[in-house]
N, CA, C and O atoms as a Tinker XYZ file with bonds, in Angstrom:
   356  protein
     1  N     22.923000  -44.281000   58.564000    73     2
     2  CA    21.542000  -44.709000   58.706000    64     1     3
     3  C     21.486000  -46.158000   59.153000    63     2     4     5
     4  O     20.597000  -46.533000   59.917000    81     3
     5  N     22.429000  -46.989000   58.687000    73     3     6
     6  CA    22.403000  -48.402000   59.049000    64     5     7
     7  C     22.587000  -48.615000   60.547000    63     6     8     9
     8  O     22.117000  -49.620000   61.081000    81     7
     9  N     23.254000  -47.699000   61.236000    73     7    10
    10  CA    23.525000  -47.868000   62.655000    64     9    11
    11  C     22.367000  -47.439000   63.543000    63    10    12    13
    12  O     22.381000  -47.744000   64.736000    81    11
    13  N     21.362000  -46.742000   63.011000    73    11    14
    14  CA    20.217000  -46.333000   63.809000    64    13    15
    15  C     19.380000  -47.550000   64.156000    63    14    16    17
    16  O     19.507000  -48.599000   63.524000    81    15
    17  N     18.529000  -47.412000   65.154000    73    15    18
    18  CA    17.680000  -48.521000   65.589000    64    17    19
    19  C     16.955000  -49.124000   64.394000    63    18    20    21
    20  O     16.280000  -48.416000   63.646000    81    19
    21  N     17.095000  -50.414000   64.222000    73    19    22
    22  CA    16.538000  -51.080000   63.046000    64    21    23
    23  C     15.019000  -51.111000   63.043000    63    22    24    25
    24  O     14.414000  -51.151000   61.971000    81    23
    25  N     14.393000  -51.093000   64.196000    73    23    26
    26  CA    12.937000  -51.175000   64.263000    64    25    27
    27  C     12.258000  -49.814000   64.194000    63    26    28    29
    28  O     11.029000  -49.742000   64.178000    81    27
    29  N     13.027000  -48.746000   64.153000    73    27    30
    30  CA    12.415000  -47.416000   64.127000    64    29    31
    31  C     12.256000  -46.937000   62.688000    63    30    32    33
    32  O     13.023000  -47.307000   61.799000    81    31
    33  N     11.246000  -46.110000   62.487000    73    31    34
    34  CA    10.983000  -45.550000   61.166000    64    33    35
    35  C     11.751000  -44.243000   61.023000    63    34    36    37
    36  O     11.759000  -43.432000   61.949000    81    35
    37  N     12.393000  -44.024000   59.885000    73    35    38
    38  CA    13.163000  -42.808000   59.640000    64    37    39
    39  C     12.336000  -41.836000   58.817000    63    38    40    41
    40  O     11.509000  -42.244000   58.002000    81    39
    41  N     12.569000  -40.536000   59.039000    73    39    42
    42  CA    11.901000  -39.488000   58.273000    64    41    43
    43  C     12.948000  -38.650000   57.569000    63    42    44    45
    44  O     14.010000  -38.371000   58.127000    81    43
    45  N     12.651000  -38.249000   56.350000    73    43    46
    46  CA    13.494000  -37.320000   55.611000    64    45    47
    47  C     12.608000  -36.159000   55.209000    63    46    48    49
    48  O     11.612000  -36.353000   54.513000    81    47
    49  N     12.956000  -34.951000   55.638000    73    47    50
    50  CA    12.195000  -33.749000   55.280000    64    49    51
    51  C     12.900000  -33.060000   54.123000    63    50    52    53
    52  O     14.103000  -32.804000   54.184000    81    51
    53  N     12.153000  -32.764000   53.074000    73    51    54
    54  CA    12.733000  -32.188000   51.863000    64    53    55
    55  C     11.844000  -31.078000   51.331000    63    54    56    57
    56  O     10.713000  -30.901000   51.782000    81    55
    57  N     12.367000  -30.335000   50.370000    73    55    58
    58  CA    11.539000  -29.340000   49.687000    64    57    59
    59  C     10.611000  -30.062000   48.718000    63    58    60    61
    60  O     10.864000  -31.205000   48.339000    81    59
    61  N      9.551000  -29.396000   48.328000    73    59    62
    62  CA     8.575000  -29.973000   47.403000    64    61    63
    63  C      9.251000  -30.382000   46.085000    63    62    64    65
    64  O      8.950000  -31.437000   45.525000    81    63
    65  N     10.163000  -29.538000   45.603000    73    63    66
    66  CA    10.837000  -29.808000   44.334000    64    65    67
    67  C     11.755000  -31.027000   44.402000    63    66    68    69
    68  O     11.939000  -31.716000   43.398000    81    67
    69  N     12.330000  -31.299000   45.567000    73    67    70
    70  CA    13.308000  -32.378000   45.693000    64    69    71
    71  C     12.703000  -33.724000   46.068000    63    70    72    73
    72  O     13.394000  -34.740000   45.981000    81    71
    73  N     11.444000  -33.771000   46.482000    73    71    74
    74  CA    10.864000  -35.004000   47.019000    64    73    75
    75  C     10.966000  -36.176000   46.050000    63    74    76    77
    76  O     11.482000  -37.230000   46.421000    81    75
    77  N     10.495000  -36.019000   44.839000    73    75    78
    78  CA    10.494000  -37.143000   43.903000    64    77    79
    79  C     11.902000  -37.586000   43.537000    63    78    80    81
    80  O     12.160000  -38.783000   43.409000    81    79
    81  N     12.826000  -36.629000   43.365000    73    79    82
    82  CA    14.202000  -36.978000   43.013000    64    81    83
    83  C     14.855000  -37.796000   44.126000    63    82    84    85
    84  O     15.492000  -38.815000   43.859000    81    83
    85  N     14.698000  -37.347000   45.372000    73    83    86
    86  CA    15.325000  -38.042000   46.495000    64    85    87
    87  C     14.657000  -39.393000   46.722000    63    86    88    89
    88  O     15.338000  -40.382000   46.994000    81    87
    89  N     13.343000  -39.442000   46.614000    73    87    90
    90  CA    12.618000  -40.696000   46.798000    64    89    91
    91  C     13.076000  -41.723000   45.759000    63    90    92    93
    92  O     13.322000  -42.880000   46.100000    81    91
    93  N     13.189000  -41.313000   44.518000    73    91    94
    94  CA    13.632000  -42.213000   43.452000    64    93    95
    95  C     15.056000  -42.693000   43.700000    63    94    96    97
    96  O     15.353000  -43.876000   43.537000    81    95
    97  N     15.936000  -41.777000   44.093000    73    95    98
    98  CA    17.325000  -42.125000   44.364000    64    97    99
    99  C     17.430000  -43.133000   45.506000    63    98   100   101
   100  O     18.123000  -44.144000   45.386000    81    99
   101  N     16.743000  -42.855000   46.612000    73    99   102
   102  CA    16.805000  -43.747000   47.770000    64   101   103
   103  C     16.234000  -45.121000   47.476000    63   102   104   105
   104  O     16.883000  -46.138000   47.723000    81   103
   105  N     15.029000  -45.150000   46.952000    73   103   106
   106  CA    14.350000  -46.423000   46.789000    64   105   107
   107  C     14.937000  -47.265000   45.664000    63   106   108   109
   108  O     14.785000  -48.487000   45.672000    81   107
   109  N     15.595000  -46.648000   44.709000    73   107   110
   110  CA    16.223000  -47.434000   43.653000    64   109   111
   111  C     17.507000  -48.088000   44.146000    63   110   112   113
   112  O     17.944000  -49.093000   43.585000    81   111
   113  N     18.110000  -47.533000   45.183000    73   111   114
   114  CA    19.380000  -48.073000   45.658000    64   113   115
   115  C     19.282000  -48.836000   46.982000    63   114   116   117
   116  O     20.253000  -49.468000   47.398000    81   115
   117  N     18.129000  -48.788000   47.648000    73   115   118
   118  CA    17.990000  -49.477000   48.930000    64   117   119
   119  C     17.414000  -50.873000   48.752000    63   118   120   121
   120  O     16.718000  -51.159000   47.778000    81   119
   121  N     17.716000  -51.722000   49.700000    73   119   122
   122  CA    17.157000  -53.070000   49.692000    64   121   123
   123  C     15.656000  -53.011000   49.913000    63   122   124   125
   124  O     15.141000  -52.061000   50.503000    81   123
   125  N     14.968000  -54.017000   49.444000    73   123   126
   126  CA    13.504000  -54.076000   49.533000    64   125   127
   127  C     13.012000  -53.944000   50.974000    63   126   128   129
   128  O     12.008000  -53.274000   51.216000    81   127
   129  N     13.696000  -54.567000   51.932000    73   127   130
   130  CA    13.211000  -54.529000   53.319000    64   129   131
   131  C     13.304000  -53.142000   53.955000    63   130   132   133
   132  O     12.619000  -52.880000   54.943000    81   131
   133  N     14.129000  -52.254000   53.417000    73   131   134
   134  CA    14.252000  -50.912000   53.976000    64   133   135
   135  C     13.192000  -49.950000   53.454000    63   134   136   137
   136  O     12.972000  -48.897000   54.051000    81   135
   137  N     12.540000  -50.288000   52.365000    73   135   138
   138  CA    11.582000  -49.369000   51.756000    64   137   139
   139  C     10.445000  -48.993000   52.696000    63   138   140   141
   140  O      9.965000  -47.861000   52.638000    81   139
   141  N     10.003000  -49.890000   53.550000    73   139   142
   142  CA     8.895000  -49.601000   54.459000    64   141   143
   143  C      9.328000  -48.886000   55.729000    63   142   144   145
   144  O      8.482000  -48.500000   56.535000    81   143
   145  N     10.627000  -48.703000   55.922000    73   143   146
   146  CA    11.092000  -48.058000   57.153000    64   145   147
   147  C     11.502000  -46.604000   56.939000    63   146   148   149
   148  O     11.991000  -45.962000   57.869000    81   147
   149  N     11.312000  -46.073000   55.728000    73   147   150
   150  CA    11.679000  -44.688000   55.441000    64   149   151
   151  C     10.472000  -43.947000   54.887000    63   150   152   153
   152  O      9.791000  -44.427000   53.982000    81   151
   153  N     10.218000  -42.763000   55.448000    73   151   154
   154  CA     9.133000  -41.901000   54.983000    64   153   155
   155  C      9.763000  -40.608000   54.482000    63   154   156   157
   156  O     10.611000  -40.025000   55.157000    81   155
   157  N      9.350000  -40.161000   53.303000    73   155   158
   158  CA     9.824000  -38.881000   52.782000    64   157   159
   159  C      8.651000  -37.920000   52.797000    63   158   160   161
   160  O      7.610000  -38.184000   52.195000    81   159
   161  N      8.829000  -36.789000   53.500000    73   159   162
   162  CA     7.760000  -35.801000   53.646000    64   161   163
   163  C      8.244000  -34.433000   53.195000    63   162   164   165
   164  O      9.423000  -34.099000   53.313000    81   163
   165  N      7.314000  -33.656000   52.680000    73   163   166
   166  CA     7.606000  -32.278000   52.284000    64   165   167
   167  C      7.495000  -31.380000   53.511000    63   166   168   169
   168  O      6.577000  -31.527000   54.318000    81   167
   169  N      8.435000  -30.452000   53.642000    73   167   170
   170  CA     8.410000  -29.479000   54.727000    64   169   171
   171  C      8.510000  -28.079000   54.130000    63   170   172   173
   172  O      9.421000  -27.797000   53.352000    81   171
   173  N      7.582000  -27.210000   54.488000    73   171   174
   174  CA     7.614000  -25.823000   54.016000    64   173   175
   175  C      8.820000  -25.064000   54.555000    63   174   176   177
   176  O      9.188000  -24.023000   54.011000    81   175
   177  N      9.437000  -25.572000   55.616000    73   175   178
   178  CA    10.590000  -24.899000   56.214000    64   177   179
   179  C     11.891000  -25.195000   55.470000    63   178   180   181
   180  O     12.928000  -24.609000   55.782000    81   179
   181  N     11.845000  -26.098000   54.490000    73   179   182
   182  CA    13.049000  -26.466000   53.751000    64   181   183
   183  C     12.891000  -26.030000   52.305000    63   182   184   185
   184  O     11.974000  -26.470000   51.612000    81   183
   185  N     13.802000  -25.152000   51.847000    73   183   186
   186  CA    13.732000  -24.704000   50.453000    64   185   187
   187  C     14.636000  -25.549000   49.563000    63   186   188   189
   188  O     14.276000  -25.841000   48.423000    81   187
   189  N     15.795000  -25.942000   50.060000    73   187   190
   190  CA    16.725000  -26.808000   49.331000    64   189   191
   191  C     17.439000  -27.698000   50.331000    63   190   192   193
   192  O     17.675000  -27.294000   51.469000    81   191
   193  N     17.782000  -28.904000   49.914000    73   191   194
   194  CA    18.475000  -29.833000   50.788000    64   193   195
   195  C     17.500000  -30.731000   51.512000    63   194   196   197
   196  O     16.363000  -30.901000   51.073000    81   195
   197  N     17.941000  -31.319000   52.638000    73   195   198
   198  CA    17.081000  -32.238000   53.370000    64   197   199
   199  C     17.560000  -32.407000   54.808000    63   198   200   201
   200  O     18.685000  -32.048000   55.156000    81   199
   201  N     16.676000  -32.963000   55.632000    73   199   202
   202  CA    16.994000  -33.392000   56.994000    64   201   203
   203  C     16.630000  -34.861000   57.088000    63   202   204   205
   204  O     15.626000  -35.292000   56.521000    81   203
   205  N     17.436000  -35.628000   57.796000    73   203   206
   206  CA    17.136000  -37.041000   57.989000    64   205   207
   207  C     17.264000  -37.362000   59.468000    63   206   208   209
   208  O     18.220000  -36.944000   60.120000    81   207
   209  N     16.294000  -38.109000   59.999000    73   207   210
   210  CA    16.312000  -38.444000   61.411000    64   209   211
   211  C     15.370000  -39.585000   61.728000    63   210   212   213
   212  O     14.729000  -40.140000   60.835000    81   211
   213  N     15.287000  -39.932000   62.998000    73   211   214
   214  CA    14.400000  -40.993000   63.456000    64   213   215
   215  C     13.051000  -40.385000   63.787000    63   214   216   217
   216  O     12.974000  -39.412000   64.538000    81   215
   217  N     11.985000  -40.949000   63.234000    73   215   218
   218  CA    10.635000  -40.422000   63.413000    64   217   219
   219  C     10.281000  -40.357000   64.895000    63   218   220   221
   220  O     10.507000  -41.308000   65.642000    81   219
   221  N      9.722000  -39.218000   65.308000    73   219   222
   222  CA     9.284000  -39.041000   66.684000    64   221   223
   223  C     10.386000  -38.626000   67.642000    63   222   224   225
   224  O     10.132000  -38.458000   68.835000    81   223
   225  N     11.595000  -38.459000   67.150000    73   223   226
   226  CA    12.708000  -38.034000   68.003000    64   225   227
   227  C     13.272000  -36.725000   67.460000    63   226   228   229
   228  O     13.108000  -36.408000   66.281000    81   227
   229  N     13.927000  -35.981000   68.319000    73   227   230
   230  CA    14.497000  -34.696000   67.914000    64   229   231
   231  C     15.958000  -34.821000   67.508000    63   230   232   233
   232  O     16.725000  -33.868000   67.642000    81   231
   233  N     16.344000  -35.986000   67.015000    73   231   234
   234  CA    17.707000  -36.217000   66.566000    64   233   235
   235  C     17.679000  -36.330000   65.047000    63   234   236   237
   236  O     16.957000  -37.160000   64.493000    81   235
   237  N     18.469000  -35.490000   64.373000    73   235   238
   238  CA    18.494000  -35.548000   62.914000    64   237   239
   239  C     19.794000  -34.956000   62.388000    63   238   240   241
   240  O     20.490000  -34.219000   63.086000    81   239
   241  N     20.102000  -35.293000   61.152000    73   239   242
   242  CA    21.198000  -34.672000   60.425000    64   241   243
   243  C     20.574000  -33.656000   59.486000    63   242   244   245
   244  O     19.598000  -33.960000   58.799000    81   243
   245  N     21.124000  -32.465000   59.452000    73   243   246
   246  CA    20.549000  -31.370000   58.683000    64   245   247
   247  C     21.461000  -31.034000   57.503000    63   246   248   249
   248  O     22.579000  -30.555000   57.691000    81   247
   249  N     20.975000  -31.288000   56.290000    73   247   250
   250  CA    21.715000  -30.999000   55.070000    64   249   251
   251  C     20.995000  -29.951000   54.229000    63   250   252   253
   252  O     21.035000  -29.994000   52.999000    81   251
   253  N     20.334000  -29.008000   54.902000    73   251   254
   254  CA    19.681000  -27.923000   54.179000    64   253   255
   255  C     20.727000  -26.874000   53.812000    63   254   256   257
   256  O     21.795000  -26.812000   54.420000    81   255
   257  N     20.411000  -26.054000   52.818000    73   255   258
   258  CA    21.328000  -24.983000   52.414000    64   257   259
   259  C     21.690000  -24.092000   53.590000    63   258   260   261
   260  O     22.852000  -23.727000   53.772000    81   259
   261  N     20.680000  -23.743000   54.391000    73   259   262
   262  CA    20.904000  -22.839000   55.519000    64   261   263
   263  C     21.859000  -23.445000   56.539000    63   262   264   265
   264  O     22.750000  -22.760000   57.041000    81   263
   265  N     21.680000  -24.718000   56.843000    73   263   266
   266  CA    22.517000  -25.382000   57.834000    64   265   267
   267  C     23.964000  -25.504000   57.356000    63   266   268   269
   268  O     24.900000  -25.273000   58.121000    81   267
   269  N     24.134000  -25.863000   56.107000    73   267   270
   270  CA    25.484000  -25.992000   55.559000    64   269   271
   271  C     26.180000  -24.635000   55.536000    63   270   272   273
   272  O     27.369000  -24.544000   55.839000    81   271
   273  N     25.450000  -23.581000   55.181000    73   271   274
   274  CA    26.019000  -22.231000   55.185000    64   273   275
   275  C     26.468000  -21.846000   56.589000    63   274   276   277
   276  O     27.558000  -21.300000   56.764000    81   275
   277  N     25.633000  -22.127000   57.593000    73   275   278
   278  CA    25.990000  -21.803000   58.980000    64   277   279
   279  C     27.255000  -22.539000   59.408000    63   278   280   281
   280  O     28.104000  -21.963000   60.089000    81   279
   281  N     27.390000  -23.801000   59.019000    73   279   282
   282  CA    28.592000  -24.566000   59.365000    64   281   283
   283  C     29.832000  -23.987000   58.693000    63   282   284   285
   284  O     30.884000  -23.862000   59.320000    81   283
   285  N     29.703000  -23.636000   57.425000    73   283   286
   286  CA    30.848000  -23.097000   56.691000    64   285   287
   287  C     31.308000  -21.752000   57.226000    63   286   288   289
   288  O     32.494000  -21.430000   57.151000    81   287
   289  N     30.392000  -20.968000   57.759000    73   287   290
   290  CA    30.748000  -19.647000   58.290000    64   289   291
   291  C     31.802000  -19.742000   59.385000    63   290   292   293
   292  O     32.579000  -18.808000   59.585000    81   291
   293  N     31.831000  -20.857000   60.088000    73   291   294
   294  CA    32.798000  -21.032000   61.171000    64   293   295
   295  C     34.226000  -21.149000   60.652000    63   294   296   297
   296  O     35.176000  -20.942000   61.408000    81   295
   297  N     34.391000  -21.480000   59.370000    73   295   298
   298  CA    35.715000  -21.774000   58.838000    64   297   299
   299  C     36.187000  -20.810000   57.761000    63   298   300   301
   300  O     37.242000  -21.028000   57.165000    81   299
   301  N     35.438000  -19.759000   57.502000    73   299   302
   302  CA    35.808000  -18.839000   56.420000    64   301   303
   303  C     36.289000  -17.502000   56.975000    63   302   304   305
   304  O     36.118000  -17.191000   58.154000    81   303
   305  N     36.888000  -16.736000   56.095000    73   303   306
   306  CA    37.400000  -15.422000   56.490000    64   305   307
   307  C     36.245000  -14.477000   56.805000    63   306   308   309
   308  O     35.121000  -14.706000   56.358000    81   307
   309  N     36.508000  -13.417000   57.568000    73   307   310
   310  CA    35.452000  -12.457000   57.900000    64   309   311
   311  C     34.783000  -11.845000   56.668000    63   310   312   313
   312  O     33.575000  -11.609000   56.681000    81   311
   313  N     35.551000  -11.584000   55.604000    73   311   314
   314  CA    34.939000  -10.978000   54.408000    64   313   315
   315  C     33.995000  -11.952000   53.706000    63   314   316   317
   316  O     32.936000  -11.544000   53.230000    81   315
   317  N     34.358000  -13.221000   53.637000    73   315   318
   318  CA    33.470000  -14.217000   53.033000    64   317   319
   319  C     32.260000  -14.468000   53.929000    63   318   320   321
   320  O     31.152000  -14.679000   53.435000    81   319
   321  N     32.468000  -14.446000   55.236000    73   319   322
   322  CA    31.357000  -14.604000   56.177000    64   321   323
   323  C     30.326000  -13.495000   55.975000    63   322   324   325
   324  O     29.123000  -13.744000   56.042000    81   323
   325  N     30.794000  -12.282000   55.729000    73   323   326
   326  CA    29.891000  -11.152000   55.492000    64   325   327
   327  C     29.059000  -11.382000   54.225000    63   326   328   329
   328  O     27.866000  -11.079000   54.201000    81   327
   329  N     29.685000  -11.913000   53.180000    73   327   330
   330  CA    28.964000  -12.217000   51.938000    64   329   331
   331  C     27.901000  -13.279000   52.184000    63   330   332   333
   332  O     26.775000  -13.150000   51.703000    81   331
   333  N     28.246000  -14.323000   52.924000    73   331   334
   334  CA    27.279000  -15.383000   53.232000    64   333   335
   335  C     26.117000  -14.850000   54.054000    63   334   336   337
   336  O     24.971000  -15.248000   53.841000    81   335
   337  N     26.403000  -13.951000   54.994000    73   335   338
   338  CA    25.338000  -13.361000   55.806000    64   337   339
   339  C     24.380000  -12.540000   54.953000    63   338   340   341
   340  O     23.169000  -12.585000   55.170000    81   339
   341  N     24.903000  -11.794000   53.990000    73   339   342
   342  CA    24.053000  -10.984000   53.109000    64   341   343
   343  C     23.169000  -11.867000   52.245000    63   342   344   345
   344  O     22.000000  -11.547000   52.025000    81   343
   345  N     23.711000  -12.971000   51.753000    73   343   346
   346  CA    22.948000  -13.872000   50.886000    64   345   347
   347  C     21.800000  -14.527000   51.648000    63   346   348   349
   348  O     20.726000  -14.730000   51.082000    81   347
   349  N     22.008000  -14.857000   52.914000    73   347   350
   350  CA    20.966000  -15.509000   53.716000    64   349   351
   351  C     20.039000  -14.519000   54.393000    63   350   352   353
   352  O     18.951000  -14.901000   54.824000    81   351
   353  N     20.428000  -13.285000   54.499000    73   351   354
   354  CA    19.648000  -12.336000   55.267000    64   353   355
   355  C     18.788000  -11.487000   54.430000    63   354   356
   356  O     18.069000  -10.634000   54.951000    81   355
C-alpha cells in the first residue's frame, strides 16, 4: 500500500460483518496522516475477506474467500480441486 500513489484515495471492500473489525485494525495501526486516505465500504458481493485498491481504478488485490479458493485450485490435486468446487458451487 505504501508504494501506491500517495495522493490517491484507497478503497477496501469488505463484508458487513468484517467492516468494524478491519477498520479498527487499520486505523489503530496506521499513522494519523493515512487515516483520511483510506475508505472502508461494505460490498454485498463480498461474504468474507476483502479487496483493496485505488479508488476509481480497476486495480486491486483480492483477498476474498472465493478468490483465494480459485488461486489454490491451481496448486492442488484433482480430488481436492473437486472438493473445493463442490463447496463453492
